[in-house]
Structures are given as structure tokens and as C-alpha cells.
N, C-alpha and C positions, 0 to 999 in steps of 0.2 A: 398367606398363612403366617403363623408365628411359631416359635420354638415349642417343643413339648413341655419344657420346664416352665415357660411363661404361661402357657395354657393351664397347666396344673396349678400354678400359683394363683391365677385369677379365679379358677374354679373353687379352690379351697377358701379364698377370701369371700366368695359369694356365700358360702355356707356359714362363715363366721358372722357375716352381717345378717344372714337369715336368723341366726340365734338371737339377735337383738330384739326380734319381734316377740320374744318371750318376756321382755321387760315391759311392765306397764299394762299388760293384757290380762284382764280379770279371768280367773279360772285356769290359768296355765301353770301356776306355781312359781313363775319367775325363774331367776337364776340363783343357785345356791352353791356354796363352796363344797368341794374344791372347784368343780365346774360341772354342775348338774342342771339339766333342764328337760323339758318335754319335747325338745326338737332334736337337733343334730349333735348334741354334746357327746354322745356315745360313739360317734364316727371314729374309725380307727386312727386317723391322723389328727384327731382333735382330743379324744379322751387320753388322759395321762400327760398331755403336753400343755393344755390350757389350764391356767391357775387363776381363778377369779380374784380380783382385787376388790372391786365394788361395782354395783350397778346403780344407776340413778334414774329418776322418773319425776319430771315436773308436769306430766300430763301428756296426752297424745291426740287431743281433739282439734288442735289448731296449730298453725305454723309457728306460734310463739312458744310452744311446748317442746320438750326434748326428752328423749329416752335413750338409754344405751348402757354399755358396760365397759369397764377397763379390766384387762387381764394380761398376765404374763403368757406369752407363747414361747415355751421353752423349746430348745432344739431337740430333734429326735435322739433317741438313745445312741444310735450309731454316730460315728465321727463324721460321716459324710452328710452334706446338707440335703434337705428334702427338695423335691422338685420346686423350682422357682426361687430357691434360696442359694445365692452364690457364696462367695467368701468375703470376709471382712465384717465391719461393724454393721449390725442390723441384718446381715445376710448369712444365715447359718449359725449365728451365735444367739439367736433368740430375738424376740421383739416384745415391746409393750403395745398391745392392741387396744385401740379405742374405737369401739363400734357405735355408730349413730343410727338409730332406727328411723324408718320412714313413717308415713301416716297411712291409716286405713281409709280415710275419706278422700280417695283419689279423685272422684268426680268433682267434689267441692273444691279440692285443691286446684284443679285445672282452671276453674272459674276464678279462684282467688289469686291466681298467678298473673292476673292482668291489673296489677296495682302499680302506683307511681313509686319509683325508687326514692331513697333518701340518701343523704351524704354518708359516705363511708369514712369512719374515723378510727384509725388504728388505736388499739388500747395502749395506754401508758403502762410502764412498769409499776408494780405495786411497791410502795415504800416499805422498808424494813426487811426485804428479802435480799440476802447477800448475793445470791447467784444472779438475780435480776439487776441488782445495783451495779454489779461488776460490768454489766453490758450497757449501762446507760450512756457512757461516753463514746461508745462505738457507733459509727455511722453506718446504718443499713439502708436498704432500698426504701424509698418513700412512695406512697400511693398518691399520685397527683391527679386532681380532677376526677376523683373516684366517687361513684354512688353505688349503693348496695340495696337489695330488697329489704325493706324494714322488717318483714316477718322472719327472714332468715337470720338477720342480725339479732333480733329479739330472742330467737331460739338459742343462738350461740351464747348470748349473754346469760340466759337461764342455765346453760350447761357449764359454762367456763368456771364458775365459782366452785363447782364440784370437781370438774375434770382436771384442771391445771394442778391443784394441790396433789391429787392422786398420782398424776403422771410424774410430777417432780419427785415425790417420795419413791416411786418405782424406779426412776432413773438413778437415784442415789443407791438403791439396793442392787441394781444391775446396771452399772455405768457402761458396760460393753454392749447393752441391748439397743437396738434401734427403736424408733417409734413409728408404728404403722396405724394410720387412721383409715377407717373404712366406713362407708355410708351408702345407703340405698335411698333413692328418691329425695325427699326433703332432707333426709339425713346426710346425703351427699353434699348438699349445699352447706350444711353446718360443718361437715368435715373439712370443706374447703376453707371456711373462715377460721376454723381451728388451726389448720395447717399454716395459714398465713401468719397467725399470731405466734405460733411456735417457732417457725423458721425466721420470719422477719422481725418479730418483736422480741423473742426470747433467745434467738440465736441457736436453736436446736437444729443443727444442720442435718442430723441423721433422720429427720422426720420425713416419712413418705406418705402419700395419700393415694388411695384407690377408691373410686366411687362407681356406682352402678345406677344409671338413670338419673344423673345429676341435672337439675334444671339450671338455666342461666341465672347467675347470682347478681351480676351488676353490669355496669356500662363498659365502654371501651377502655376507659382508664383503669378500671379494676382488672379487666382481662390482661392488659399490658403488665400490670403489677404482678398478677399470678404467673404469667409467662416468665417474668424476670426472676421472681423469687425461686421458682422451681426449675430454672434453666431450660425453659421450653421455647424461648424466643428464637434461638438458632438451632433447634433440635431437628436434624435431618435424619436421625437414626431410624432404621426399620426394625430395630430390636427394642421392643417395648420394655424388656426387663430392666434396661439401664435407666429408664425414666424415673424421676422422683415423684411424678404425678401421672396416674393412669386414670383417665375418665372413660369408662366403658359405656358404650351406647348400644342400642339394639334396633334392628330394622322394625319400623312401625311403632316405636315408642314415642309418644307425643311430648312427654315431659321434658326431655333435653332441649326441645325447641320452644320452651316456655320459660319465663313470661315472654310475651310477644315482642318482637324486635321493634315494633312501632313505639314502644315505650323507651327504647334506647338500650335494651338488654342485649348482651353479646355472649357467645360461648368462647371459652379459652382453649388453648392447645392441649395436647396430651391425650387426644381421643383414640380409643381402641374400639372399632366398630364390628359388631356381630352382624354379619350380612344375612344370615339365615333367618327366616321369618318365624320358625317354630323350634321347639325343643326336640332333641338335644343338638347343640352345635358341635362341630368338630374343629380340629386345628385349622383346616382350610377355610373355615367360615369366619375367622377373625382377621381383621385388617388393621395394621398400625397406620394411623392417619398422620398427615403433615399439616402443621399450622393450625390456625383458629377456625378456618372454614374450608376443609377439604371437601371438594364437590364429589369425591368418590366415596364419601362416608355419609353420615346421617343428614348433614346439611344439604346434600344433593337430592334428598327426597321431599323437601318442603316446598318445591316450586320456585325456589330462588328468592333472593332478597328483593327483586323487583315485583314479586307476586306473593308478598308475605301474608295476605289475607286468604289466599287460596291454599291448595294442598289439603291432604287429609287431616293435618292438625288444625287447620282453620275450620274444617267441618265439625270437628269435635267441640271446639269452643262455641260454634253457632248452635249446635244441638243442645249443649248443656245450658247455654244462656237462654235458649228459647227465643233467639233474635234472628230468625231466618230472614226477616224482611228489613232488618236494620241496615241503614246505609253503610255502616262500618263493615258489614259482611255481605254486601250486595254482589260481590264478584263471584263468579261460578267456581266452585271447588273442583280441583283436579284429582281428587283422591280416587283410587280404584273402587268400583262399586262392590267388589267381592269382599271388601273389608267392612266389618260391622263395628259399631262403637265398642261393644264389650270385648271384641277381639283386640282392639287397639289398647284398651285399658289393661287387658291381660299381658300384652306385649311389654308393658312397663314393669311387670313382675318377672318376666322370663329372662333371667340372667343365669345361664347354666342349669338352674333349677327354677321352679316357680316360687318366688320368695314371698314371705309375708304371713305365714300361718304357723303358729307354734304348736305343732302336734308331732308325735313320733314319726320320723321319716319325712317330715316336711309336708307340703301340700299334697293331698291325695292324688293329684295328677302324676306325682313322682313315685307313688308307691309301685313297687315291682321293678323299678328301674335300678340296674346295678350302678355302682360307682364308675366314674370315668376312669379308664385305664389307658394311659398314653405312653408310648414307648418312643425312644429316640429313633428317628428315621421312619416313623409311622405317621402318615398324615391323616389317619382316620381314628375316630374314637371307637373303642370297643367296650361293650358292656361285660362286666365280670359275671 
């Protein structure tokens, strides 16, 4: 299990990223100031605290597109921090939230994630920007022998020209605020690349990243770079609250196991695994994982590195590709027959709530469910 404060923090962040699905979706009305939408904007711990800076939308039909929003997350009226917010910069003093939306075309996405990676090239500082120019002479970590999925990189390139100027301006307005990046699905991959640039390229050390259902973004070199930049390399903590990067995965979710390892993709550290197969999870259902491939977490469900074409995620790719007889997938899958494809696809959306639908109260499956209410010393979730 995890602490009640950490559980509450992750649960709230899942609702903040769920709101990003109101951006770029026809008929939802989008996001409007001060922070209004057709989804969870009126939740008690969101309304009155979130202040919209701007949303962006380059499209949402392909991995090269990007949608999301940037907002101030002001501290609660009381002097004490909210659950999940400690003391110090970015913890209890407010945050600048950057939320990256995922995609609706999940089935097509799973097929597309079997593409060849390309070289990962860190972005140089833009000329003429004094804050960035001041950092040019400083030596930071370098990404050696790194490759990254070309679609994820293209999506971040599409977003960065809008996102970075907004965040820079917001940091000048509230220099004591932290920067909290959050993303679901492909949005998690973009959040990772954004976090790398902000911390390693721009020196914004207060930047934190929390993702839900993040796919594997690059090769071993990139994984080692992420672990170094976010201090995950020697992280033996069982307290996920202190981590600068939290990569939340869910039992039965195939996307964090894609693109396929046969292409050289790897997952980085910082994993927090939801062990329960359905909604809602409780504190005891969350496990703080160790290292890049903790066999007690999601990687332990894929049949192992020696059997990468088997397991339930291999079955998904075979079914979607229609290549049941292809030599690439000739090995027998070891996934449980009680699982159906649609259940596994839903698992990718089930992070505290069923994410991805911009309607009042979120996805209809969550209608009638009370908010999570977690107290110190209580290992169970209670509905209000």
C-alpha cells in the first residue's frame, strides 16, 4: 500500500488529466476561464483552485497531434496543504499544471506502436531568451545513444512551441510554484519528453511528472537518461510521494508494455502499480515499484522478456493486426481466457476513474460513485 496522502494526490491528478479530454473534442465546449468545462471542473477540490492559462489543440487523430491545457493550481484557502501536497516549493504553495491528453483511437494506437524508433536529440536553447541563455554554459546530463519513438517526439514538437512560453510566463508570475506535468496514454509519453526538456534542458528542477498508462517512449539509453534526470536510478524509497516522476500503471493495461520490446523499447523507473483489475482501487491496491523492471509490477504480467510475443498484450496485437498465423506471432499466448479484448482496452482507461470522456461526472460508469475519502490510518477507500 501507499500513504493516504499519496493516494489522494494521484487520484486528484487523474481527474485533472481527465479534464484534458474536453480539449479538442467536438461538442464538449472545451475549457473556458476561469476553469469551466463539461467534465470535472466543478469538483470541490478543483473548482476555485484551478485557473486556466490556456489550452492548445493541434489535433487528436494521430500520434503527431497534441491537446491539453496549462493552468495554475492554487493552494487551498486553508494554510495546511491538501492531501498529497507537502511543504516547500511546488508542495502546498501551488503548481503550474500542464495536462497532456491521450487519444481516442486506442485500437489503432496499439497497432501503430510497433514502429521503428529514431534518434533522440535534446532541444537546444532558443536564442534571445535571457533565462535560457543563462543556462547555456552549465553542464547538465547528456542523453547518450538515445532513440525515441518518432510519433511521440513529433507530438511534443507540436506542443512545445505553445507550452514552453506559457509555462515560462506562469513561472515569472508565480516563481514559488512548482511545475506539475500530467498525462494519460500517449499524453503520458509527451509529458515525459516535456519533463526531460524542462529539467535537463532548461534547468527547471521543480518540475514533476505524473503519468497514467504511459507507453514505452525510447530505448535503454533514453531510460537511463530519464532515471538520471529525475533521480530514479538509485531510488529505493517505498514512499512514492518523494519521487519526482510517478509512472502509474494498471493491471491488464497493455499500453505501458508497448511499443514492443523487440524494437528495443524499454520502460523507465518510477512505476506505481495498481494491482486491482477493476474500479475502484483502494490504498492497499497500490504498489510502489523498484527499478525499471520490477517483476512484482506490470512487467511481471507480460510473460517475461524471454517470451515477449506471448502474454495477453501479445494477443491484443495479434488480434488487431489480424495476423494470427504470422510467424512473428506464432508462439502461443499465455493470457487468461477470461479476459476479452474490450476489457483490456478499458483497463487502459481505468485509473481511479474511467478516463477519456468529457461529460458531467466523467464516464457514465462512474455516475453514482462518490468521491474517494481516505483518512490517515485507514487502508480502505470509503465512498461519501
